C-alpha positions as CSV (number, residue, x, y, z in Angstrom):
1,M,-31.9,2.8,20.1
2,R,-30.1,3.2,23.4
3,R,-30.6,6.3,25.4
4,P,-28.6,9.3,23.9
5,R,-25.5,10.4,25.7
6,R,-24.4,14.0,26.2
7,F,-21.0,15.1,25.2
8,R,-19.0,18.3,26.0
9,A,-16.9,20.0,23.4
10,V,-13.7,21.4,24.9
11,R,-11.4,24.0,23.4
12,D,-8.2,25.2,25.0
13,G,-9.2,23.4,28.1
14,R,-12.6,25.2,28.4
15,S,-16.0,23.8,27.6
16,T,-17.7,25.4,24.6
17,H,-20.9,23.6,24.2
18,E,-22.7,20.3,24.8
19,F,-24.4,18.0,22.3
20,E,-26.2,14.7,22.2
21,V,-25.5,11.6,20.0
22,P,-27.1,8.2,20.3
23,V,-24.8,5.5,21.6
24,F,-23.7,3.1,18.7
25,N,-26.3,4.9,16.5
26,P,-24.7,7.7,14.5
27,T,-26.7,10.8,13.8
28,I,-27.5,10.9,10.1
29,T,-27.8,14.5,8.8
30,P,-30.5,14.9,6.1
31,P,-29.0,15.9,2.7
32,G,-29.0,19.6,1.9
33,A,-29.0,21.2,-1.5
34,G,-25.8,21.9,-3.3
35,S,-26.2,25.6,-2.8
36,P,-24.6,27.7,0.0
37,D,-28.0,29.5,0.4
38,S,-29.4,26.3,2.1
39,L,-26.3,25.6,4.2
40,R,-27.4,24.8,7.7
41,F,-25.0,24.2,10.6
42,R,-25.1,22.0,13.6
43,A,-22.8,21.4,16.5
44,A,-19.6,19.5,15.5
45,P,-17.5,17.1,17.6
46,G,-14.4,19.2,16.8
47,W,-13.3,22.8,16.3
48,L,-11.2,25.1,14.2
49,P,-9.7,28.5,15.3
50,R,-11.9,31.5,14.6
51,G,-11.4,32.9,11.1
52,Q,-10.6,29.5,9.7
53,R,-12.8,27.3,7.5
54,V,-12.2,23.8,6.0
55,Y,-14.2,22.3,3.1
56,A,-13.7,18.6,3.1
57,I,-15.0,16.5,0.2
58,G,-15.6,12.8,0.5
59,D,-15.1,9.9,-1.9
60,I,-15.4,11.2,-5.5
61,H,-15.1,8.0,-7.5
62,G,-14.9,9.4,-11.0
63,C,-17.7,11.9,-10.6
64,E,-16.1,14.9,-12.3
65,A,-19.3,16.9,-12.9
66,E,-20.4,16.5,-9.3
67,L,-17.0,17.5,-8.0
68,T,-17.0,20.6,-10.3
69,A,-20.4,21.5,-9.0
70,L,-19.2,21.3,-5.4
71,H,-16.2,23.5,-6.2
72,Q,-18.5,26.1,-7.6
73,A,-20.7,25.9,-4.5
74,I,-17.7,26.4,-2.3
75,A,-16.6,29.4,-4.3
76,A,-20.1,30.8,-4.0
77,D,-20.1,30.2,-0.2
78,L,-16.8,32.0,0.1
79,A,-18.1,35.0,-1.9
80,A,-21.2,35.2,0.3
81,R,-19.3,34.5,3.5
82,P,-15.7,35.6,3.2
83,I,-13.3,34.3,5.8
84,A,-9.6,35.0,6.6
85,S,-8.4,31.4,5.9
86,A,-10.0,28.7,3.8
87,L,-8.7,25.2,3.1
88,L,-10.0,22.6,0.7
89,I,-9.3,18.9,1.4
90,H,-10.2,15.9,-0.7
91,L,-10.3,12.7,1.3
92,G,-9.2,10.3,-1.5
93,D,-10.8,7.7,-3.8
94,Y,-10.8,9.9,-6.9
95,I,-11.0,6.9,-9.2
96,D,-13.2,3.8,-10.1
97,H,-16.9,3.3,-10.3
98,G,-17.8,6.6,-11.9
99,P,-17.2,7.4,-15.6
100,H,-14.6,10.2,-15.4
101,S,-11.7,9.1,-13.2
102,A,-9.2,10.7,-15.7
103,G,-11.1,14.0,-15.6
104,V,-11.0,14.1,-11.8
105,I,-7.3,13.4,-11.8
106,D,-6.6,16.0,-14.5
107,L,-8.8,18.6,-12.7
108,L,-7.0,18.2,-9.3
109,S,-3.5,17.7,-10.8
110,A,-3.7,21.1,-12.5
111,G,-3.5,22.9,-9.2
112,P,-6.0,24.3,-6.6
113,P,-9.5,24.2,-8.3
114,I,-10.7,27.2,-6.4
115,P,-8.7,30.5,-6.8
116,K,-6.8,31.5,-3.7
117,V,-7.9,28.4,-1.7
118,S,-5.1,26.1,-0.6
119,T,-5.8,22.4,-1.5
120,I,-4.7,19.2,0.1
121,N,-5.3,15.9,-1.6
122,L,-5.3,12.7,0.5
123,L,-4.7,9.1,-0.6
124,G,-7.6,6.7,-0.8
125,D,-7.4,2.9,-0.9
126,H,-8.4,2.8,-4.6
127,E,-5.4,4.9,-5.5
128,H,-3.2,2.8,-3.2
129,M,-4.3,-0.4,-5.0
130,L,-3.5,1.2,-8.4
131,L,-0.1,2.4,-7.3
132,L,0.8,-1.1,-6.0
133,A,-0.4,-2.6,-9.3
134,L,1.8,-0.2,-11.2
135,Q,4.7,-1.3,-9.0
136,G,4.2,-4.9,-10.1
137,D,2.0,-6.2,-7.2
138,R,-0.3,-8.6,-9.1
139,A,-2.5,-9.4,-6.1
140,A,-3.1,-5.7,-5.6
141,G,-3.8,-5.3,-9.3
142,T,-6.4,-8.1,-9.2
143,D,-8.0,-6.5,-6.1
144,W,-8.1,-3.2,-7.9
145,M,-9.8,-4.6,-11.0
146,W,-12.4,-6.2,-8.8
147,A,-13.0,-2.9,-7.0
148,G,-13.8,-1.0,-10.2
149,G,-10.5,-0.6,-12.0
150,H,-11.9,-1.5,-15.4
151,S,-13.7,1.8,-15.6
152,T,-10.6,3.7,-14.6
153,L,-8.5,2.0,-17.3
154,R,-11.0,3.0,-19.9
155,S,-11.1,6.6,-18.6
156,L,-7.2,6.7,-18.7
157,D,-7.1,5.4,-22.2
158,V,-5.3,2.2,-21.2
159,P,-6.1,-0.6,-23.6
160,S,-7.9,-3.4,-21.9
161,D,-5.6,-6.0,-23.4
162,L,-2.4,-4.2,-22.4
163,P,-0.2,-6.3,-20.0
164,R,-0.2,-5.0,-16.5
165,E,3.5,-4.4,-16.5
166,L,3.0,-1.9,-19.2
167,W,0.2,0.2,-17.6
168,A,2.6,2.7,-16.1
169,S,4.3,3.3,-19.5
170,V,1.1,4.6,-21.0
171,L,0.0,6.9,-18.2
172,R,0.5,10.6,-18.5
173,P,3.4,11.7,-16.2
174,S,1.1,14.4,-14.7
175,R,-1.5,11.7,-13.7
176,L,1.2,9.4,-12.2
177,A,2.7,12.3,-10.3
178,F,-0.6,13.2,-8.8
179,L,-1.3,9.7,-7.7
180,S,2.2,9.3,-6.3
181,N,2.2,12.5,-4.2
182,L,-1.1,12.1,-2.3
183,L,-0.9,12.5,1.5
184,L,-2.0,9.9,4.1
185,W,-3.6,12.4,6.6
186,H,-3.8,16.0,7.6
187,R,-4.3,17.8,11.0
188,E,-6.2,21.1,11.2
189,G,-7.4,22.6,14.5
190,N,-9.0,19.8,16.5
191,Y,-9.6,17.6,13.4
192,L,-7.8,14.7,11.7
193,F,-8.6,14.3,8.0
194,V,-7.9,10.8,6.7
195,H,-9.5,8.5,4.1
196,A,-10.9,5.7,6.2
197,G,-10.2,6.3,9.9
198,I,-7.8,5.2,12.6
199,R,-7.4,2.1,14.9
200,P,-8.6,2.9,18.4
201,G,-6.0,2.8,21.1
202,I,-3.0,3.4,18.8
203,P,-1.2,6.8,18.7
204,L,-1.5,8.6,15.4
205,A,2.3,8.4,14.8
206,K,2.0,4.6,15.1
207,Q,-1.0,4.0,12.9
208,Q,-0.6,1.5,10.1
209,K,-1.1,2.7,6.5
210,D,-3.5,-0.1,5.8
211,D,-5.8,1.0,8.7
212,L,-5.7,4.7,7.6
213,L,-6.9,3.6,4.2
214,T,-9.2,0.7,4.8
215,I,-10.4,0.4,8.4
216,R,-14.1,0.1,9.2
217,Q,-14.5,-1.9,12.4
218,P,-13.6,-1.2,15.2
219,F,-13.2,2.5,14.3
220,L,-16.8,3.1,13.2
221,F,-18.4,2.0,16.5
222,T,-15.8,3.0,19.1
223,E,-16.7,5.6,21.7
224,Q,-13.1,6.4,22.4
225,D,-12.1,10.1,22.7
226,F,-9.1,10.3,20.3
227,G,-8.2,13.8,21.4
228,F,-9.4,15.0,18.1
229,A,-12.4,14.5,15.8
230,V,-11.8,12.4,12.7
231,V,-13.2,13.5,9.3
232,H,-13.2,10.5,6.9
233,G,-14.7,8.8,3.9
234,H,-14.5,5.1,2.8
235,S,-17.5,3.8,4.7
236,T,-20.6,4.6,2.7
237,S,-23.9,5.9,4.2
238,P,-26.9,7.5,2.6
239,A,-26.1,10.9,4.2
240,P,-23.3,12.4,6.3
241,V,-22.8,10.8,9.7
242,V,-21.9,12.8,12.8
243,T,-21.0,11.1,16.1
244,A,-19.1,12.3,19.2
245,N,-15.7,11.5,17.7
246,R,-16.1,11.5,13.9
247,I,-17.7,12.9,10.8
248,G,-18.2,10.5,7.9
249,I,-18.8,11.9,4.4
250,D,-18.7,9.0,1.9
251,T,-22.3,9.2,0.6
252,G,-21.9,6.9,-2.4
253,A,-20.8,9.0,-5.3
254,G,-20.2,6.9,-8.3
255,Q,-22.4,4.2,-7.0
256,G,-25.8,5.9,-7.2
257,G,-25.3,8.2,-4.2
258,M,-24.3,11.8,-3.7
259,L,-21.0,13.6,-3.4
260,T,-20.7,15.5,-0.1
261,C,-18.6,18.4,1.2
262,A,-18.4,19.1,5.0
263,V,-18.1,22.7,5.8
264,L,-16.2,23.1,9.1
265,E,-15.8,26.4,11.0
266,E,-15.3,27.1,14.7
267,D,-17.4,24.4,16.6
268,R,-20.0,23.7,13.9
269,V,-20.4,21.8,10.7
270,G,-22.7,22.0,7.6
271,F,-22.9,20.1,4.4
272,L,-23.0,20.8,0.7
273,I,-24.3,18.0,-1.5
274,S,-23.9,17.5,-5.3
């Protein structure tokens, strides 16, 4: 491991704190319990205005029970630690791999799952592949099936022998509407929330959709200061990863791993695990 570098967090032009991360070796935060009682915070690479909190949940992949457990943990945290403004963000990849893709879609398409907490649902690459398949893109359909689409078709009650051009005709309108209205990214405070990441050196307004949904390298190893910290999923690790410019929270749900929620407030971050 190369010698750690020190970074300075800046808010409104003023330094707020310093923290260390290893160069090219992300800090891996040990998993915590799924209870707010054990929520432990550490310095974060970004910040939110005082009185604001964001709960960001990584790749769900059909894990409805784990998602429900995280929503309950968030509600318990808010009851124990009330705050003026709370926001829930799901970072995409709701479907495939896990057994209950339809249940996840139905849960989130019914409206905010936590009372009085605004919710933003972002697009993941798995939903994007499915949407392209529904629009007649056969290559995207093949890619999606290879990436776990078979389990989602079963969950959605789509017959396995149904021709692809008829898939859309048997999907519930509410499910199709949910998939069609997912957002690409969201900015909050000094954070960008996006499914996969961004391409270094490219302004946010000029980022390509494919990069926002699928990028790994060079995003994961760049030391570039983007002007904001990126909270993302897509690239799986055994535990949440925190570096000087990003927080990664795809911890392998649906593939033998955990489902993770980053709890962001002011200049710190903690994690809830289900």
